[in-house]
VMD Tcl script that draws the C-alpha trace (Angstrom):
set ca {
  {4.08 9.10 -5.33}
  {6.40 6.09 -5.28}
  {10.10 6.80 -5.21}
  {12.30 3.96 -6.52}
  {15.52 2.69 -4.94}
  {18.51 4.90 -5.63}
  {16.90 8.13 -4.47}
  {17.34 8.90 -0.78}
  {15.06 10.84 1.53}
  {17.89 13.32 2.01}
  {18.15 13.93 -1.74}
  {14.42 14.53 -2.04}
  {14.33 16.78 1.02}
  {17.24 18.80 -0.41}
  {15.37 19.23 -3.71}
  {12.13 20.23 -1.96}
  {14.04 22.58 0.36}
  {15.56 24.23 -2.68}
  {12.05 24.81 -4.05}
  {11.00 26.32 -0.71}
  {13.99 28.69 -0.75}
  {13.26 29.77 -4.32}
  {9.65 30.56 -3.32}
  {10.49 32.21 0.03}
  {8.78 29.45 2.00}
  {9.86 27.92 5.32}
  {10.85 24.32 4.52}
  {9.96 23.27 8.11}
  {6.33 24.13 7.34}
  {6.34 22.44 3.92}
  {8.37 19.25 4.44}
  {7.84 16.46 6.98}
  {9.47 13.02 7.15}
  {7.80 9.90 8.55}
  {8.49 6.19 8.18}
  {9.00 5.43 4.50}
  {7.60 8.79 3.38}
  {8.34 12.45 2.88}
  {5.26 14.68 2.99}
  {5.23 17.95 1.08}
  {2.73 20.81 1.27}
  {2.33 21.42 -2.45}
  {0.53 24.39 -3.98}
  {-2.43 23.21 -6.06}
  {-1.56 23.56 -9.73}
  {1.62 25.36 -8.68}
  {-0.42 28.30 -7.43}
  {-0.54 29.09 -3.67}
  {-3.63 31.20 -4.32}
  {-5.53 27.98 -5.10}
  {-4.51 26.43 -1.78}
  {-2.34 23.47 -0.87}
  {-2.51 19.70 -0.90}
  {-0.30 17.19 0.89}
  {1.82 15.16 -1.50}
  {3.25 11.95 -0.09}
  {6.48 10.59 -1.52}
  {6.93 6.93 -0.55}
  {10.31 5.22 -0.73}
  {9.68 1.63 -1.83}
  {12.05 -1.22 -2.69}
  {10.07 -2.37 -5.76}
  {8.17 0.47 -7.39}
  {6.26 -1.73 -9.86}
  {5.00 -4.03 -7.11}
  {3.97 -1.10 -4.91}
  {2.11 0.55 -7.79}
  {0.23 -2.70 -8.42}
  {-0.46 -3.51 -4.77}
  {-1.64 -0.04 -3.82}
  {-3.80 0.50 -6.90}
  {-7.51 0.86 -6.26}
  {-10.03 -0.88 -8.49}
  {-12.36 1.93 -9.62}
  {-15.21 -0.60 -9.94}
  {-14.91 -1.73 -6.31}
  {-17.35 -0.44 -3.72}
  {-14.52 -0.69 -1.16}
  {-11.63 1.67 -0.49}
  {-8.03 0.70 -1.06}
  {-7.43 0.52 2.69}
  {-10.20 -2.09 2.95}
  {-8.40 -4.26 0.39}
  {-5.14 -3.95 2.34}
  {-6.87 -4.96 5.59}
  {-8.44 -7.98 3.90}
  {-5.18 -9.14 2.32}
  {-3.41 -8.69 5.67}
  {-6.00 -10.88 7.36}
  {-5.67 -13.62 4.74}
  {-1.86 -13.50 4.89}
  {-1.73 -13.59 8.70}
  {-3.58 -16.90 9.01}
  {-1.11 -18.45 6.57}
  {2.02 -17.26 8.40}
  {2.67 -14.20 6.28}
  {2.51 -10.43 6.60}
  {1.06 -8.49 3.68}
  {2.90 -5.26 2.95}
  {1.72 -3.35 -0.13}
  {4.99 -1.46 -0.42}
  {7.30 -4.45 0.03}
  {5.45 -7.69 -0.69}
  {4.64 -10.87 1.18}
  {6.76 -11.31 4.31}
  {7.35 -14.53 6.26}
  {6.08 -13.85 9.81}
  {8.72 -16.11 11.38}
  {11.79 -14.71 9.61}
  {10.45 -11.18 8.93}
  {11.96 -11.47 5.44}
  {10.39 -11.20 2.01}
  {9.39 -14.68 0.83}
  {10.99 -15.83 -2.39}
  {9.22 -13.93 -5.21}
  {7.11 -12.22 -2.55}
  {6.97 -9.10 -4.69}
  {5.59 -10.94 -7.73}
  {1.80 -10.43 -7.67}
  {1.07 -13.71 -9.47}
  {3.21 -15.68 -7.01}
  {1.67 -13.87 -4.03}
  {-1.83 -14.73 -5.29}
  {-0.83 -18.39 -5.61}
  {0.54 -18.45 -2.05}
  {-2.49 -16.73 -0.54}
  {-5.31 -18.25 -2.59}
  {-3.99 -21.38 -4.34}
  {-2.43 -22.49 -7.62}
  {-5.34 -21.53 -9.85}
  {-5.24 -17.84 -8.88}
  {-3.24 -14.93 -10.28}
  {-2.71 -11.22 -9.66}
  {-6.30 -10.35 -10.55}
  {-7.29 -11.90 -7.22}
  {-5.36 -9.14 -5.43}
  {-7.02 -6.21 -7.21}
  {-10.13 -5.71 -5.05}
  {-12.07 -6.89 -2.03}
  {-14.62 -8.41 -4.38}
  {-11.97 -10.41 -6.28}
  {-10.40 -11.73 -3.08}
  {-13.77 -12.63 -1.59}
  {-14.73 -14.51 -4.76}
  {-11.47 -16.46 -4.57}
  {-12.28 -17.51 -1.01}
  {-15.80 -18.65 -1.83}
  {-15.03 -22.39 -1.60}
  {-11.99 -22.17 0.68}
  {-12.46 -24.38 3.77}
  {-10.47 -21.84 5.83}
  {-12.62 -18.94 4.64}
  {-13.95 -17.86 8.03}
  {-10.53 -18.00 9.71}
  {-8.96 -16.07 6.82}
  {-11.61 -13.35 7.07}
  {-11.84 -13.09 10.87}
  {-9.32 -10.28 11.45}
  {-10.58 -8.29 8.47}
  {-14.19 -8.59 9.59}
  {-13.28 -7.43 13.09}
  {-11.19 -4.48 11.89}
  {-13.55 -3.37 9.13}
  {-16.55 -3.90 11.38}
  {-15.24 -1.16 13.68}
  {-15.55 1.16 10.64}
  {-19.03 -0.13 9.88}
  {-17.79 -1.99 6.78}
  {-19.09 -5.50 6.14}
  {-17.44 -8.10 3.96}
}
mol new
graphics top color blue
foreach p $ca { graphics top sphere $p radius 0.5 }
foreach p [lrange $ca 0 end-1] q [lrange $ca 1 end] { graphics top cylinder $p $q radius 0.2 }
display resetview
């Protein structure tokens, strides 16, 4: 679950801790913090008898971009993580870092490129002027966009190596 700017980890932890107290649960067993996330052991359907599921609350600077970038195309035969690995590989060769919660980062300055959290602009930077956000929606869309790219093999090299270790071919 994406948490927009303006809500702090401390505020969320306080709210979740309050829930734990009201339900006689030990907050140390139910709440964990890591990186940009707070993880909560949530009862399924609000009923502990049904078991628990981990709910991840992610603190992101641009919620709309993160929702777009992390979305999984239900028609794709690849997982969302495969798409992120592919986009990272393509970005790296071009001097960028792909971050689905932040946007496109300049590798040299470590700062968000201008409009680096605009999916249409990111697609133009990574694939060329005739591409838009639809190119970023799946492995298949990105691969199709690279079909006639003279740098295709270099752009795919890191992704092929990483995904190959999982037995995934692109």
